[in-house]
C-alpha positions in Angstrom: 13.4 -40.1 16.5 13.7 -43.0 13.8 10.5 -44.9 12.5 7.8 -44.0 10.9 4.8 -45.2 8.4 2.0 -46.1 11.2 1.0 -44.5 14.3 2.4 -47.6 16.1 5.6 -46.4 15.6 5.0 -42.7 15.3 2.8 -42.2 18.8 4.9 -43.9 21.2 8.0 -42.0 20.0 6.4 -38.3 20.9 5.9 -39.5 23.6 9.1 -40.0 24.5 10.1 -36.7 22.9 7.9 -34.5 24.9 9.3 -36.2 27.5 13.3 -35.7 26.5 11.5 -32.0 25.5 10.3 -31.6 29.0 14.6 -32.5 30.5 15.5 -29.3 28.4 17.4 -31.7 25.3 16.9 -31.4 21.5 14.8 -33.4 19.6 14.1 -34.0 16.1 12.4 -36.9 13.8 13.7 -38.6 10.7 10.4 -39.8 8.3 9.1 -39.5 5.4 6.4 -37.3 3.5 4.5 -40.3 3.2 3.6 -42.3 6.7 2.0 -40.7 8.9 4.7 -38.9 11.0 4.5 -36.0 8.4 0.5 -35.6 9.7 1.8 -35.9 13.5 4.4 -34.7 14.8 5.4 -31.4 13.2 2.0 -29.9 15.3 3.7 -31.4 18.1 6.5 -28.7 17.6 9.5 -31.7 16.8 11.3 -30.8 13.6 10.8 -33.8 11.1 13.5 -34.2 8.3 12.9 -36.1 5.6 14.5 -38.8 3.8 13.4 -41.7 1.0 13.4 -45.0 1.7 10.6 -47.7 0.5 9.2 -51.5 2.4 11.3 -53.9 2.3 8.3 -56.8 3.0 5.3 -57.7 0.9 6.3 -55.7 -2.2 7.2 -56.7 -5.4 10.7 -57.5 -6.9 11.1 -53.8 -8.2 9.2 -51.6 -5.9 12.3 -54.3 -3.8 15.3 -53.6 -5.4 15.0 -49.9 -6.3 14.9 -49.6 -2.3 18.1 -52.0 -2.2 19.6 -50.1 -4.9 19.1 -46.5 -2.7 20.0 -47.8 0.8 23.6 -47.3 0.8 23.2 -43.4 -0.3 20.2 -42.7 2.2 22.2 -44.2 4.6 25.1 -41.4 4.0 22.8 -38.8 3.3 21.2 -39.6 6.5 24.8 -40.5 8.2 26.0 -37.0 7.8 22.9 -35.2 8.6 23.5 -36.8 12.2 27.7 -35.7 12.0 25.7 -32.2 11.6 23.5 -32.0 13.5 26.0 -34.1 16.5 22.9 -36.1 17.8 24.7 -38.1 20.5 21.6 -40.9 21.0 19.6 -42.5 18.3 16.2 -44.4 19.6 14.6 -46.5 17.1 10.9 -48.0 17.2 12.0 -50.1 14.2 10.2 -50.2 10.6 11.8 -49.4 7.2 11.9 -46.1 7.8 14.1 -46.7 10.9 16.7 -48.3 8.6 18.8 -46.2 7.3 19.0 -44.0 10.5 20.4 -46.2 12.2 22.8 -47.2 9.7 23.5 -44.0 10.1 24.1 -44.4 13.3 26.0 -46.9 13.5 28.4 -46.0 10.7 29.3 -43.3 12.8 29.3 -44.6 15.9 26.3 -43.0 17.3 24.7 -45.4 20.3 20.9 -46.5 19.7 18.3 -47.3 22.0 16.1 -49.4 20.2 12.1 -49.9 22.1 10.7 -53.1 21.0 6.8 -53.4 21.4 6.3 -57.0 20.1 7.1 -60.1 21.3 9.2 -60.3 18.1 11.2 -58.5 17.2 10.5 -56.6 13.6 12.4 -56.9 10.3 14.9 -53.8 10.9 15.2 -54.8 15.1 16.2 -58.3 14.5 19.0 -57.3 11.8 21.1 -54.3 14.3 19.4 -56.0 17.5 23.5 -57.5 18.4 24.6 -53.7 18.1 21.9 -52.0 19.9 23.1 -49.7 22.6 20.0 -50.8 24.9 16.7 -52.7 24.1 13.5 -51.4 25.7 11.0 -54.8 25.8 7.0 -55.3 27.0 7.4 -59.3 27.1 10.2 -61.3 28.3 10.5 -63.8 25.7 12.1 -60.7 23.8 14.9 -60.5 25.4 17.0 -63.7 23.6 17.0 -61.1 20.4 19.3 -59.1 21.7 22.6 -59.0 23.4 22.4 -60.8 27.1 22.6 -57.8 30.0 21.2 -55.3 27.1 17.6 -55.0 27.3 15.0 -53.6 29.8 11.5 -54.2 30.2 10.2 -50.7 30.2 6.4 -51.7 28.0 5.5 -49.3 26.0 4.1 -46.1 26.1 0.2 -45.2 26.8 -2.1 -42.9 27.8 -2.2 -42.9 31.9 -6.0 -42.4 31.4 -5.7 -46.3 31.4 -3.8 -47.2 34.4 -6.0 -45.2 36.5 -9.3 -46.9 35.5 -10.7 -48.4 38.2 -11.8 -51.7 37.4 -15.8 -52.8 36.5 -17.9 -53.5 39.2 -21.1 -55.9 37.2 -24.5 -54.3 36.7 -26.5 -56.6 35.1 -26.2 -56.1 31.9 -22.7 -57.2 29.6 -20.9 -54.5 28.0 -18.8 -55.7 25.3 -16.6 -53.6 23.0 -15.5 -55.1 19.8 -12.7 -52.6 17.6 -10.9 -52.8 15.2 -9.0 -50.0 15.5 -9.6 -46.2 14.1 -9.7 -48.1 10.6 -11.6 -51.1 11.6 -11.5 -54.2 10.9 -14.6 -55.9 7.9 -14.0 -59.2 9.8 -15.1 -58.5 13.3 -17.2 -56.1 12.1 -18.4 -59.3 9.9 -18.6 -61.0 13.6 -20.2 -58.7 15.4 -23.2 -58.2 12.9 -23.4 -61.7 12.6 -23.7 -62.4 16.4 -26.7 -60.2 16.9 -29.6 -62.5 16.3 -27.6 -65.5 18.3 -27.5 -62.4 21.2 -31.6 -60.9 21.1 -32.2 -65.1 20.6 -30.5 -66.2 23.7 -32.0 -62.5 25.7 -28.0 -63.0 26.5 -28.1 -58.8 28.2 -25.7 -57.2 26.5 -25.4 -53.9 25.6 -22.4 -53.7 22.9 -20.6 -50.8 21.8 -19.0 -51.1 18.1 -16.2 -49.1 16.3 -16.0 -50.1 13.0 -13.6 -47.6 11.3 -15.3 -45.3 8.0 -16.0 -47.2 5.6 -19.0 -50.0 6.7 -20.3 -47.4 9.7 -23.4 -46.2 8.5 -25.0 -49.9 7.1 -24.0 -51.4 10.3 -25.2 -48.5 12.3 -28.6 -48.8 10.3 -29.1 -52.6 10.4 -27.7 -52.6 14.9 -30.8 -50.1 15.0 -33.4 -52.7 13.5 -31.8 -55.8 16.4 -33.7 -54.1 19.3 -30.2 -54.8 22.0 -28.5 -52.1 23.6 -25.7 -50.1 22.6 -23.8 -47.9 19.9 -21.9 -48.6 16.5 -19.9 -45.6 15.4 -17.2 -44.7 13.3 -15.0 -43.9 15.0 -14.4 -43.6 19.4 -12.8 -40.1 20.1 -12.5 -41.4 24.0 -11.2 -44.7 24.5 -10.1 -45.0 27.9 -13.8 -44.2 28.2 -15.0 -47.2 26.0 -12.7 -49.6 28.3 -13.3 -48.2 31.6 -17.8 -49.0 30.4 -16.2 -52.6 29.4 -16.7 -56.0 30.5 -14.8 -57.3 27.9 -12.8 -55.9 24.8 -13.0 -57.9 21.2 -9.9 -56.3 18.8 -6.8 -57.2 17.0 -3.6 -57.2 19.2 -0.6 -54.8 17.7 1.3 -53.5 20.2 -0.4 -50.6 20.9 -3.6 -52.2 21.4 -2.1 -54.9 24.2 -0.3 -52.8 25.8 -3.6 -50.0 26.0 -5.3 -53.5 27.4 -2.4 -54.5 30.5 -3.1 -50.7 31.2 -6.6 -50.9 32.0 -6.6 -54.8 33.3 -9.4 -56.0 30.5 -10.0 -59.4 29.7 -10.1 -59.7 26.5 -10.6 -61.7 23.1 -7.5 -61.9 20.7 -8.2 -62.0 16.9 -4.4 -61.1 15.9 -4.6 -59.2 11.7 -3.5 -62.6 9.6 -1.1 -60.2 7.5 1.0 -58.6 10.2 4.7 -58.6 9.2 6.6 -60.9 11.0 3.6 -61.5 12.4 3.5 -60.1 15.4 -0.1 -59.5 16.1 -0.2 -63.3 16.5 3.1 -63.8 18.6 1.4 -61.0 21.2 -1.6 -62.8 21.2 0.0 -66.3 22.4 1.5 -64.4 24.8 -1.4 -62.8 26.4 -3.1 -66.8 25.8 -0.4 -68.2 27.5 -1.0 -66.4 30.2 -4.8 -66.9 30.7 -5.0 -62.8 30.3 -7.2 -63.2 26.9 -8.9 -66.1 24.6 -6.8 -66.4 21.3 -9.4 -66.6 18.3 -7.7 -67.2 15.0 -9.1 -64.4 12.5 -10.2 -67.6 10.0 -12.0 -69.1 12.6 -13.8 -65.7 13.4 -17.9 -65.3 12.8 -21.4 -64.2 14.2 -21.0 -68.1 16.2 -18.0 -67.9 17.3 -17.7 -64.6 18.5 -20.8 -64.9 20.8 -20.5 -68.7 21.5 -16.9 -66.9 23.0 -18.3 -64.8 24.4 -21.4 -66.4 26.4 -18.2 -69.2 27.5 -16.2 -66.3 29.4 -19.0 -64.7 31.1 -20.7 -67.7 32.8 -17.7 -69.4 33.9 -17.4 -67.6 37.8 -14.9 -65.5 38.1 -13.1 -66.2 34.7 -13.5 -62.7 33.4 -11.9 -61.1 36.7 -8.9 -63.4 36.4 -8.0 -62.5 33.2 -8.4 -58.9 34.5 -5.0 -59.7 37.3 -2.6 -61.6 34.2 -3.5 -58.8 31.9 -2.6 -56.3 34.4 0.8 -58.2 35.5 1.9 -57.3 31.8 1.3 -53.3 32.2 4.2 -50.5 32.6 3.4 -47.7 33.9 6.0 -44.9 32.9 6.9 -46.3 29.6 8.2 -42.7 28.5 10.1 -41.3 31.4 12.0 -45.0 31.9 13.0 -44.4 27.8 13.9 -41.2 28.6 16.5 -42.1 31.2 18.2 -45.1 29.5 18.5 -42.4 27.1 19.9 -40.0 28.8 22.5 -42.9 31.1 23.5 -43.9 26.9 24.1 -40.3 26.1 25.9 -39.7 28.7 28.5 -42.8 28.8 
């Protein structure tokens, strides 16, 4: 399993790894001691082989040169590791951590299966796209980056709780979930803060669920308590499927994991792409959802309290709009992604 650095790379790979282990296969991860894989992989009982590799994007030229100069050595080291361990197939989630492992596998003619959850592949998957044995994708338009006949629509592994959420029934109040992820988003936090007065003055029957991240949690909790609005402001929502279940509308970023959860739950959303995501992949994901009318796209620079209030008011006022968005979001859902990925890996290994 190649890929690390962020939860978006590691968590889906762990889901596939667990499925493979249940089928009796031996699985190990390759990563660094700096990435989140060092915290997530060992507790799951999978070996983690450490390598030295640095990023190539959004870094200074000195760091880039150091990474490039070390890349041949790390690739050779990884290729020998794959030979010694008798690896049959490499599964890559992309990212710079996956680079040496994928290159080492290709050098030894070990087949590589990549999972590309974004509509536009990242740098690693674009560079090695023509050499892969199979590419597992979430968006139809992603197929153009890989050889014809080598792609399969599997989606990204998502917790089953999201798929089992029933449609939200109107209950007289409108529940709005705003989340910038586990670390929060200052932009979304400030937009929520700026909207509270507008919601209160308009007598809009809203209930706020706001996940702030740790940095602004206490400040925003105190301020929200003074508004008189209903809802909860918290640093971290532990049961996100339950929060999705309560929400009539979700305001969030548009990383691959987030949009996959929105699809699984069939939730209408306002997507605010993180403007500094690699290759603008969050913008491309949001554009795909917006084209299908599953979401409303608001650019980060345009999101503020007034924009949030007006967007929510507009979506709620149009009869049937949220229901149609929900149905469109569900068409992106791909249940059983980990099982399908394991099926492909077994097939490629046998071949």
